[in-house]
C-alpha angles and dihedrals in degrees: 000000000000113000112191142192115226115213103174106288091348118095119192126181111235091225090057090053090050091051093049091048092048091049092050093049093045092050091048092051091047094049096045094048091047091050091053087057092049094254118137137163097026120158098224095087089070102019096059096053090043091055090047092048094050092046092050090053095044091048090059094042092052090050089057097029094138091058093048094044093079092052109026093173088066088072087075094049100092092173088092090073095233110156138143105211095188092054088053093049091047091053091049091052091049090050092054091045089057090052089056093047090052091045090234114185086229095059098098097045092046090050092050091049093049092047090052092049093048092046095050092043094051092044091051092047090050093050091050090050093047093049095046115115111276092221121052115240115253132219104293121245093250131126132190140183116253125217089258087062094250121130116237118198112196097213090057090062092069109126097054133060112266131199116197115194117193109204149146131206092236091059111096097203089048090056093046095052096043096087090047093056093043092051091050090052093051094043098049120117121248089247093060098057092180113176112220117202126186107202110191116215120221104334129123118258095249092055092049093046093050094049093044090053091051091051093041092235116171108260092218091060101045109089130193121231102166094171095046090237097149095053091048093047092051093045093240114118096152116100131256101030122160123195124198120206125187127222091276090058093251122141106248102172144357126206115196107194138020121338125216123200089261098049090045090053089049092055095041089057088065094061107024097065092239126110119246115248 
Protein backbone atom coordinates (compact mmCIF):
# COMPACT_ATOMS: atom_id res chain seq x y z
CA UNK A 1 0.00 0.00 0.00
CA UNK A 2 1.38 3.40 -0.96
CA UNK A 3 2.09 5.64 2.04
CA UNK A 4 2.79 9.18 0.98
CA UNK A 5 4.13 12.47 2.29
CA UNK A 6 2.07 15.53 1.40
CA UNK A 7 4.08 18.71 0.86
CA UNK A 8 1.47 21.16 -0.32
CA UNK A 9 0.56 20.11 -3.86
CA UNK A 10 3.54 17.73 -3.97
CA UNK A 11 2.94 14.09 -3.06
CA UNK A 12 5.92 11.79 -2.46
CA UNK A 13 5.72 8.08 -1.57
CA UNK A 14 7.62 7.35 1.63
CA UNK A 15 9.19 4.27 0.09
CA UNK A 16 10.62 6.39 -2.72
CA UNK A 17 12.16 8.72 -0.14
CA UNK A 18 13.65 5.72 1.66
CA UNK A 19 15.14 4.43 -1.60
CA UNK A 20 16.65 7.81 -2.46
CA UNK A 21 18.11 8.15 1.01
CA UNK A 22 19.54 4.63 0.90
CA UNK A 23 21.07 5.30 -2.51
CA UNK A 24 22.69 8.54 -1.33
CA UNK A 25 24.16 6.90 1.76
CA UNK A 26 25.36 3.88 -0.21
CA UNK A 27 27.04 6.10 -2.80
CA UNK A 28 28.71 8.17 -0.07
CA UNK A 29 30.10 5.07 1.64
CA UNK A 30 31.36 3.69 -1.68
CA UNK A 31 33.08 6.93 -2.70
CA UNK A 32 34.68 7.59 0.68
CA UNK A 33 36.03 4.08 1.01
CA UNK A 34 37.36 4.20 -2.54
CA UNK A 35 39.03 7.57 -1.87
CA UNK A 36 40.82 6.13 1.17
CA UNK A 37 42.31 3.53 -1.16
CA UNK A 38 43.40 6.16 -3.64
CA UNK A 39 40.66 5.30 -6.15
CA UNK A 40 38.85 8.18 -7.84
CA UNK A 41 36.67 8.64 -10.89
CA UNK A 42 35.37 5.08 -11.04
CA UNK A 43 32.12 4.33 -12.88
CA UNK A 44 30.57 2.02 -10.31
CA UNK A 45 28.95 4.80 -8.28
CA UNK A 46 26.48 5.38 -11.11
CA UNK A 47 26.76 2.14 -13.06
CA UNK A 48 25.72 -0.13 -10.18
CA UNK A 49 22.46 1.72 -9.36
CA UNK A 50 21.69 2.01 -13.08
CA UNK A 51 21.99 -1.76 -13.51
CA UNK A 52 19.79 -2.31 -10.46
CA UNK A 53 17.21 0.19 -11.73
CA UNK A 54 17.01 -1.41 -15.18
CA UNK A 55 16.76 -4.89 -13.68
CA UNK A 56 13.99 -3.81 -11.30
CA UNK A 57 11.99 -2.44 -14.20
CA UNK A 58 12.62 -5.44 -16.45
CA UNK A 59 11.69 -7.82 -13.66
CA UNK A 60 8.27 -6.21 -13.42
CA UNK A 61 7.83 -5.95 -17.20
CA UNK A 62 8.64 -9.64 -17.71
CA UNK A 63 6.10 -10.59 -15.05
CA UNK A 64 3.41 -8.74 -17.01
CA UNK A 65 4.90 -9.24 -20.46
CA UNK A 66 1.55 -10.00 -22.07
CA UNK A 67 0.16 -6.64 -20.97
CA UNK A 68 3.17 -4.72 -22.24
CA UNK A 69 3.30 -6.64 -25.54
CA UNK A 70 0.45 -4.63 -27.05
CA UNK A 71 2.18 -1.34 -26.19
CA UNK A 72 5.96 -1.90 -25.97
CA UNK A 73 6.66 1.81 -25.57
CA UNK A 74 4.89 1.66 -22.19
CA UNK A 75 7.92 -0.24 -20.88
CA UNK A 76 9.77 3.09 -20.84
CA UNK A 77 6.99 4.92 -19.01
CA UNK A 78 8.11 4.46 -15.43
CA UNK A 79 5.38 6.78 -14.17
CA UNK A 80 3.18 3.71 -13.73
CA UNK A 81 5.22 2.66 -10.70
CA UNK A 82 5.96 -0.84 -11.96
CA UNK A 83 9.12 -2.18 -10.29
CA UNK A 84 10.45 -5.45 -8.96
CA UNK A 85 12.76 -4.48 -6.06
CA UNK A 86 14.10 -7.98 -5.54
CA UNK A 87 15.10 -8.26 -9.21
CA UNK A 88 17.01 -5.00 -8.83
CA UNK A 89 18.75 -6.17 -5.68
CA UNK A 90 19.62 -9.49 -7.33
CA UNK A 91 21.19 -7.69 -10.28
CA UNK A 92 23.19 -5.46 -7.91
CA UNK A 93 24.51 -8.53 -6.06
CA UNK A 94 25.49 -10.14 -9.35
CA UNK A 95 27.28 -6.94 -10.37
CA UNK A 96 29.33 -6.91 -7.16
CA UNK A 97 30.05 -10.64 -7.49
CA UNK A 98 31.54 -10.01 -10.93
CA UNK A 99 33.78 -7.32 -9.46
CA UNK A 100 35.12 -9.85 -6.97
CA UNK A 101 35.63 -12.49 -9.66
CA UNK A 102 37.60 -9.99 -11.73
CA UNK A 103 39.54 -8.84 -8.62
CA UNK A 104 38.57 -5.27 -9.35
CA UNK A 105 40.18 -2.70 -7.00
CA UNK A 106 36.67 -1.27 -6.57
CA UNK A 107 35.16 -4.50 -5.23
CA UNK A 108 35.35 -3.68 -1.54
CA UNK A 109 34.03 -0.15 -1.81
CA UNK A 110 31.20 -1.25 -4.11
CA UNK A 111 30.29 -4.05 -1.71
CA UNK A 112 30.25 -1.66 1.24
CA UNK A 113 28.08 0.78 -0.69
CA UNK A 114 25.62 -1.93 -1.69
CA UNK A 115 25.49 -3.29 1.86
CA UNK A 116 24.73 0.20 3.17
CA UNK A 117 22.01 0.71 0.60
CA UNK A 118 20.39 -2.68 1.31
CA UNK A 119 20.56 -2.15 5.06
CA UNK A 120 18.99 1.31 4.98
CA UNK A 121 16.36 0.18 2.45
CA UNK A 122 15.33 -2.87 4.49
CA UNK A 123 15.35 -0.85 7.73
CA UNK A 124 13.15 1.82 6.16
CA UNK A 125 10.79 -0.80 4.76
CA UNK A 126 10.59 -2.44 8.17
CA UNK A 127 9.82 0.85 9.91
CA UNK A 128 7.05 1.64 7.41
CA UNK A 129 5.58 -1.81 7.94
CA UNK A 130 5.80 -1.53 11.73
CA UNK A 131 4.17 1.90 11.78
CA UNK A 132 1.37 0.96 9.37
CA UNK A 133 -2.13 1.02 10.84
CA UNK A 134 -2.91 -2.24 12.65
CA UNK A 135 -6.42 -2.31 11.31
CA UNK A 136 -7.09 -1.99 7.61
CA UNK A 137 -9.25 0.95 6.64
CA UNK A 138 -12.77 0.05 5.60
CA UNK A 139 -15.04 1.40 2.91
CA UNK A 140 -15.83 4.94 4.05
CA UNK A 141 -19.34 5.95 5.01
CA UNK A 142 -19.78 8.12 1.93
CA UNK A 143 -22.43 8.14 -0.72
CA UNK A 144 -22.65 9.95 -4.04
CA UNK A 145 -25.03 10.41 -6.91
CA UNK A 146 -24.13 8.65 -10.15
CA UNK A 147 -24.70 10.08 -13.60
CA UNK A 148 -27.76 7.85 -13.95
CA UNK A 149 -29.26 9.71 -10.93
CA UNK A 150 -28.97 6.73 -8.60
CA UNK A 151 -27.36 7.04 -5.17
CA UNK A 152 -24.41 4.76 -4.47
CA UNK A 153 -23.41 4.23 -0.83
CA UNK A 154 -19.93 2.75 -0.49
CA UNK A 155 -20.59 0.71 2.70
CA UNK A 156 -23.41 -1.11 0.91
CA UNK A 157 -20.91 -2.51 -1.62
CA UNK A 158 -19.28 -4.73 0.99
CA UNK A 159 -19.27 -8.31 -0.26
CA UNK A 160 -17.58 -7.62 -3.57
CA UNK A 161 -14.18 -6.16 -4.50
CA UNK A 162 -14.36 -2.42 -5.14
CA UNK A 163 -12.01 -0.09 -7.00
CA UNK A 164 -12.48 3.63 -6.28
CA UNK A 165 -10.76 5.97 -8.72
CA UNK A 166 -10.50 9.64 -7.69
CA UNK A 167 -10.13 11.78 -10.80
CA UNK A 168 -10.83 15.05 -12.60
CA UNK A 169 -11.09 15.83 -16.29
CA UNK A 170 -8.39 18.53 -16.08
CA UNK A 171 -5.84 16.00 -14.77
CA UNK A 172 -3.66 14.60 -17.63
CA UNK A 173 -2.65 11.33 -15.89
CA UNK A 174 -6.32 10.78 -14.97
CA UNK A 175 -7.25 11.05 -18.63
CA UNK A 176 -4.42 8.73 -19.70
CA UNK A 177 -5.32 5.95 -17.27
CA UNK A 178 -9.07 6.14 -17.86
CA UNK A 179 -9.11 3.74 -20.87
CA UNK A 180 -6.89 1.31 -18.96
CA UNK A 181 -9.32 1.09 -16.06
CA UNK A 182 -12.31 0.85 -18.36
CA UNK A 183 -10.70 -1.96 -20.34
CA UNK A 184 -9.95 -3.87 -17.13
CA UNK A 185 -13.59 -3.51 -16.10
CA UNK A 186 -14.84 -4.85 -19.41
CA UNK A 187 -12.31 -7.68 -19.56
CA UNK A 188 -12.80 -9.06 -16.05
CA UNK A 189 -14.10 -12.57 -15.59
CA UNK A 190 -17.57 -13.19 -14.14
CA UNK A 191 -15.94 -14.69 -11.07
CA UNK A 192 -14.11 -11.46 -10.23
CA UNK A 193 -17.16 -9.19 -9.99
CA UNK A 194 -15.03 -6.17 -9.20
CA UNK A 195 -17.06 -2.96 -8.96
CA UNK A 196 -15.24 -0.03 -10.56
CA UNK A 197 -16.25 3.46 -9.46
CA UNK A 198 -15.01 6.72 -10.95
CA UNK A 199 -15.54 9.42 -8.30
CA UNK A 200 -15.02 12.86 -9.81
CA UNK A 201 -13.45 15.42 -7.53
CA UNK A 202 -14.72 18.98 -7.54
CA UNK A 203 -16.18 19.44 -11.01
CA UNK A 204 -19.73 20.45 -12.01
CA UNK A 205 -22.11 17.71 -13.22
CA UNK A 206 -22.21 18.93 -16.82
CA UNK A 207 -18.43 18.76 -17.12
CA UNK A 208 -18.35 15.25 -15.65
CA UNK A 209 -21.21 14.05 -17.87
CA UNK A 210 -19.59 15.41 -21.02
CA UNK A 211 -16.22 13.82 -20.27
CA UNK A 212 -17.79 10.50 -19.23
CA UNK A 213 -19.72 10.37 -22.49
CA UNK A 214 -16.54 11.01 -24.47
CA UNK A 215 -14.75 8.21 -22.63
CA UNK A 216 -17.81 5.90 -22.77
CA UNK A 217 -17.78 5.43 -19.02
CA UNK A 218 -20.81 3.62 -17.53
CA UNK A 219 -23.14 6.26 -16.10
CA UNK A 220 -24.03 4.06 -13.11
CA UNK A 221 -20.39 3.95 -12.03
CA UNK A 222 -19.43 7.62 -12.41
CA UNK A 223 -20.14 9.45 -9.16
CA UNK A 224 -20.25 13.16 -8.44
CA UNK A 225 -18.30 14.64 -5.53
CA UNK A 226 -18.46 18.33 -6.31
CA UNK A 227 -16.98 19.36 -2.96
CA UNK A 228 -14.18 16.75 -3.05
CA UNK A 229 -15.41 15.33 0.25
CA UNK A 230 -14.34 11.73 -0.37
CA UNK A 231 -10.75 12.61 -1.24
CA UNK A 232 -10.48 14.81 1.85
CA UNK A 233 -12.02 12.15 4.09
CA UNK A 234 -9.61 9.53 2.81
CA UNK A 235 -6.61 11.86 3.07
CA UNK A 236 -5.86 11.63 -0.64
CA UNK A 237 -6.09 14.94 -2.45
CA UNK A 238 -3.59 14.06 -5.17
CA UNK A 239 -5.07 13.00 -8.50
CA UNK A 240 -5.32 10.39 -9.72
CA UNK A 241 -5.59 8.18 -6.67
CA UNK A 242 -7.03 4.66 -6.88
CA UNK A 243 -8.10 2.66 -3.84
CA UNK A 244 -8.61 -1.11 -3.86
CA UNK A 245 -11.00 -2.73 -1.37
CA UNK A 246 -11.42 -6.48 -0.89
CA UNK A 247 -14.68 -8.41 -0.44
CA UNK A 248 -14.67 -7.69 3.29
CA UNK A 249 -14.60 -3.97 2.58
CA UNK A 250 -11.00 -3.61 3.77
CA UNK A 251 -8.53 -1.35 2.02
CA UNK A 252 -5.95 -3.63 0.41
CA UNK A 253 -3.93 -1.15 -1.66
CA UNK A 254 -3.66 2.46 -2.72
CA UNK A 255 -2.04 3.70 -5.89
CA UNK A 256 -1.24 7.42 -5.96
CA UNK A 257 -0.45 8.33 -9.56
CA UNK A 258 -1.10 6.92 -12.99
CA UNK A 259 -1.90 3.25 -13.50
CA UNK A 260 -0.79 1.16 -16.45
CA UNK A 261 -2.47 -2.08 -17.46
CA UNK A 262 0.27 -3.98 -15.64
CA UNK A 263 0.20 -2.03 -12.36
CA UNK A 264 -3.60 -2.18 -12.39
CA UNK A 265 -3.46 -5.96 -12.81
CA UNK A 266 -0.95 -6.15 -9.96
CA UNK A 267 -3.32 -4.31 -7.61
CA UNK A 268 -6.45 -6.12 -8.79
CA UNK A 269 -4.82 -9.44 -7.91
CA UNK A 270 -4.86 -8.34 -4.27
CA UNK A 271 -8.66 -8.04 -4.14
CA UNK A 272 -10.06 -10.30 -6.85
CA UNK A 273 -8.90 -13.59 -5.37
CA UNK A 274 -6.89 -14.44 -8.49
CA UNK A 275 -3.10 -14.53 -8.73
CA UNK A 276 -1.33 -12.01 -10.88
CA UNK A 277 0.35 -13.43 -13.97
